[in-house]
N, C-alpha and C positions, 0 to 999 in steps of 0.2 A: 575565860577570855584574856587574862590579864597575867602579864610576866614581866620580870625586870622592873619592880618599881624601885626608883630612886637608888640606883646603885652607881658607883665611879669607880675607874679603874686607871690605872698606868697604861701607856701606849701599847706596851708588851702583855699585858694581862687582858687588856681588852680584846686583842687580836684572838685570845684563847676561849673567851666567855660567849657560851651559848645560851640564848634566850629562845623559848617556845611561845607562839600565839597561833590560834586559829584562823581561819579564814573568817573575815569580819572583824577580828580583834583590834584592841587598841593597847599598846602598853606606853608607860611613862620612861624614860631615862635620862639620867643625869650625867655629866661629864664635869670633871674637876680641870680648869685649865689654868696653868702658871701665870703670872704677869697680868697684862692687860691686852687682851686679843682684838684685834680690829673687827673679826666677825666668830661665829661657831656655825657652820651650816653641815648638814649630814644629805646624804643620797641613798634611797633605798628604790631598787626597781626603776633607776631614773627617775624617781619621784622626790620633790624636794622635802627635807626635814628641817625645818628651821627651829633653832634653839633660842631661849630666852634667858635672861638671866634669873634665877630664882630668888635673889636677895641675899644667898649665903656667899659667902666669901669664895671667889673664884669659880661658882658653881652653875652650870648651865643646864637647861631641861628642855626635852622635847616630848610632844606625842607623836608616835607612830602609830600609823596606820596598815592594817593589812586588808587590802581589797578582797572583798568575796569571792572575786574570781581570780585571786592568785593560786598559781599552782603551788600543792603540796611539795615543799621542796626547802632544802637548805640556802639561804641567801645571806651576801653579805649586806650590812648597812656599813658604810662610811662616814665617818665623821670629820672634818675638816676644820682645824682650828688655825686661822691666820692670823700672823702677827706682821708688823710694818717690814720685818726683815727675813720673813720666811713663814713656812707653815708645817703643822704636824698632821699626822693622818691616823686616827684611830677606827680598828675595824671590829666591829661586831658580827657574830654569826646569828642570823635568825631563822629558825627552824620554823616553817608555816605548815601547821596541822591541817589536815582536812576537817571540816566541818560537816555535819549530817543535816542537810537541808531537805526539810520535806517536800512533798509533794501537794500541791493545792488544786482540785478541780473544781471551776465554777462555772454557772450557767448564768450569762447575762442577755439584755437585750440585745439582738445583733447588732444595733446602729452602734452600740459602744465598744463591741470587738471589731467590726468592720465598718468604719466610718466612710461617708461619701466623700467624693473630691473637695469639696467646701471644706469639711472638718479637718481631712488631711492635711489642707493648707494652713488651717487655724494649727493643729497640732505641732506641723514642723516649726512654725514661727514661736510657738510658747517654748518648745524645746530650745531654741536657738536662744531665746531670753534667758532660760534657767541656765544653759550652759555659759553664757556672758557672765552671769552673775557668781558662777561657782569658779570662773577663770579669774576673776578679781582678787587682789592679795592685799590685805591690811597687814603693814609690817610693823605691826604692834601687838601685843598680847593683851585682849581687852577683859579678858577675866582673870579672877585672883583665886578664886576657890573652887570647889567642886561642882560638878553638874547636876542637875534635878531633872527628875523624870517630870515632865510638864503636866500632867493630868493623873487624877487618880481615876483607875480604871483596870481593866483585867488585859494583860498583853496576850495576843494570841499566839506568838510565837513565828510570826509571818515572815522576820528577815530573812533573806536570801533563798526564800521558798521559790520551787521551779513550778511557774502556774501553767495550768491547761484551761483556757478560757473557750468554753462552747466546743470543746475537742482540740483546740488548737494550742500547741506548746507555744510560750510567750518567755519574755525575758525574767530573768530571777527578780523578786520582789526587793527592791533596793533600801526599804525601810521595816520599822516595826509597826503593827497596828496595835492600838490600845482601843480597846471598846469601851465607852463611857456614855453618861446620858446627853441626850439632844441639849445643848446649853451649857454644858458644864464648862467652866473657864479653864483656859489651855493658857500656862505661864512659859515666860522665857527660861529654858533650862539654863541659861547664865547670861553674863553682861555680853551687850554686843551691840550693834548696828543693823537697823532692817533694811536690808538689801532689794526685796521684793515685795510687793502686795499685789496680788493678782487673783483672777478669777480664771481657772484654766479648764480645759475641755477634761483631762483625765484626773487631775488633782483637785479641781474646784477651788474653794476659795483658799489661797497660799499664802504662807508667809515664810520667809528667808531670813535667818538670822546671821550676821558675820559675826565671828568672835575673834576674829584676827589670826595671823598667822597662818592662813589656809584653811581654817576650821569654820564649816557652817552648818547650821542645824535647819531642819525643814519641817514645816507644819501643815499638811494637807488635809482637804475635804472640811476645812471649816464651815461653820454656819455663818459666823461673821469674823472680821479681823478688826482689833480696835487700836493697830498701831498704822502710822504713815511711813511712807517710804522715806529713809534718813533719819529717823527718830532714834536716839539712843535707847537702851531699855536695860534695866537692870535685872539681875536672876531673881525670878519669881513674878516679876513683873506680869499681868495678864495682857495676852495679846491677841486673844480671840477667845471663840467659843467652838466646842465640839459639834459637829454638822455631818451631813453626810452629802455634801455637794460633790460635784464630777462624778468619775465612775465608783460608786458606792453602793454596797446593798444594804448600809444601815449606819446608824450614827457611831463614828469612831475617830481617832486621830491617827494618821499617818505620821509618823515619827522618824526622820531619816537623817543622817550625819555623813557629811562629804570632808574628808581630812586629806589634803594637799592630792587629790586625785583618786583617794581610796573611798570606795564606798563601805562603810563600817557600821556596826551595829550600834545605835545610839545607846543601849542600855551598857555597852562596855565603856563608854563614857562614864555614865553616872557611876559604875562601880567602882573607877579608879580614886585612890585617896589622893586627892589634889588641894587639900585644905593647907596650903603652904603661902 
């Protein structure tokens, strides 16, 4: 999942550098800018790539997400370094590689697969609520060290899986499922702000954390949520307990990550060496 860790290049060399990352992957990129630029921002697939000061002289870092549905292809990532009197552009070549997502067939109660009109209305309102949260942008990085896995358990490898429910094809699974005992503590993967606490039709008791600069992590199917909307949390704080609320066949945590419009494997975040 990981490529291009902490590498900086001149404008000419950057244009020639090629990175590789799989669908659903995340990589960490740094650039060194001379002087004192007003801003450093990137674009990848027309998605924002915000850079932040790393604390090292002239160095700016960014987390880049590859959406699980991005086509396997070579795509340019453009980083614009803006000064009061002009700007520089650096181009990085990103080769997106196909991930082998598995197919999951499940049998569930009919009402969970074919909800009635009242349930559909609720589902659409809840979907809009989540989309509004994920469209928000906190213009500062709230985390300062690596991401942790929020619960002790067994990962099922469900991220990106193509699901067939009661014989009907459904959308890809956008998170990772971690099997764990009912009531096990669920921890914040990193520092952040609670942007949503809700009980939803599909995801059950749900918490969404905002880590700044367009990065969110989601915790679904909880038994209980122990945080309130707007609260600041620290990495490792308990934010709830494992449950089987919503559309779930057993106790587990659905852990997901959203990075500036990309649905990424949260384990890709946990593997990044970000202790800087």
